Structure formats: structure tokens, C-alpha cells
C-alpha positions in Angstrom: -1.8 25.9 -9.8 -0.6 22.5 -10.2 -2.3 20.0 -12.7 -4.0 18.2 -9.9 -5.2 21.5 -8.3 -6.6 22.4 -11.7 -8.3 19.2 -12.2 -9.9 19.4 -8.7 -11.0 23.0 -9.2 -12.6 21.9 -12.6 -14.4 19.0 -11.0 -15.6 21.1 -8.1 -17.0 23.7 -10.5 -18.9 21.0 -12.4 -20.0 18.6 -9.7 -20.0 20.7 -6.6 -18.2 19.9 -3.3 -16.9 16.3 -3.0 -18.2 16.1 0.5 -21.8 17.0 -0.5 -21.5 14.7 -3.6 -20.3 11.8 -1.4 -23.1 12.2 1.1 -25.7 12.1 -1.7 -24.0 9.1 -3.3 -23.7 7.2 -0.1 -27.3 7.8 0.8 -28.5 6.5 -2.7 -26.2 3.4 -2.2 -27.6 2.7 1.3 -31.1 2.8 -0.1 -30.1 0.5 -2.9 -28.7 -2.0 -0.5 -31.7 -1.9 1.7 -32.5 -2.2 5.4 -34.2 -4.6 7.8 -37.5 -2.6 7.4 -37.0 -1.9 3.7 -35.1 -4.9 2.1 -34.0 -4.9 -1.5 -32.8 -7.7 -3.7 -29.2 -6.3 -3.7 -27.8 -9.6 -2.6 -29.1 -11.3 -5.6 -27.3 -9.0 -8.1 -24.3 -10.2 -10.1 -21.1 -8.3 -9.7 -21.6 -6.4 -12.9 -25.1 -5.4 -11.9 -24.0 -4.3 -8.5 -21.1 -2.3 -9.9 -23.2 -0.7 -12.6 -25.7 0.5 -10.0 -23.0 1.7 -7.7 -21.5 3.9 -10.6 -24.9 5.0 -11.7 -25.6 6.2 -8.1 -22.3 8.2 -8.3 -23.4 9.7 -11.7 -26.9 10.6 -10.2 -25.2 12.3 -7.2 -23.1 14.3 -9.5 -26.2 15.4 -11.4 -28.0 16.3 -8.1 -25.0 18.1 -6.6 -23.6 19.8 -9.7 -24.5 20.7 -13.2 -27.6 18.7 -14.1 -27.2 19.7 -17.8 -23.8 18.2 -18.2 -24.6 15.6 -20.9 -21.7 13.2 -20.1 -23.3 12.1 -16.8 -26.5 11.0 -18.6 -24.6 9.4 -21.3 -22.6 7.4 -18.7 -25.7 6.2 -17.0 -27.0 4.8 -20.2 -23.6 3.2 -20.9 -23.4 1.3 -17.6 -27.0 0.1 -17.9 -26.3 -1.0 -21.5 -23.3 -3.0 -20.5 -25.5 -5.1 -18.1 -28.2 -5.3 -20.7 -25.7 -6.7 -23.3 -24.6 -9.4 -20.9 -28.2 -10.4 -20.2 -29.0 -10.5 -23.8 -26.1 -12.9 -24.5 -27.2 -15.1 -21.5 -30.8 -15.1 -22.8 -30.0 -15.7 -26.4 
């Protein structure tokens, strides 16, 4: 196998099929952005907040579609939330 094929096989084994992962991630993101009948405050988020939530949604999709015991996903979720928290702490200091 090529290096790329090896990487894709490894990721597929850990996270499940990319198509299924993408469907879960996109549905989470649609819910976060809201609808006419279920609005959210998405438009009020700063770019770092929106990006953190987008990446967190991707990590959640990986957990739900793949290996839920893979520690790195949980660690990453904390990390992205912490980055926003640190900026807010500076702003509010």
C-alpha cells in the first residue's frame, strides 16, 4: 500500500467510514447553526468560537462513528474549548 492508502485505512479503522462520519458531523453542524423554527445564536459567535464548535462537532462525529474510547478525540475537544476560554479570560480580565 502507499503511504496515503495506509493512512486512510488506519483512519477508517479508528473513525469508521468517512461518508458516515461526514453525515453525522454535518447534522451536528446544521443543528448548531439553527433553523427558522429552532434558531440559535450562531450568528453572534466570534470566528474562534464558531471554528472551535465546528471542530468539536467533527470530533464528536468521530467518537460517535468510530472508537469512542480513543482518548485523543476527548482531549482535542477540551483543547478547542480551552482556546476560546483563554481568549475570553483575557478579554474579561
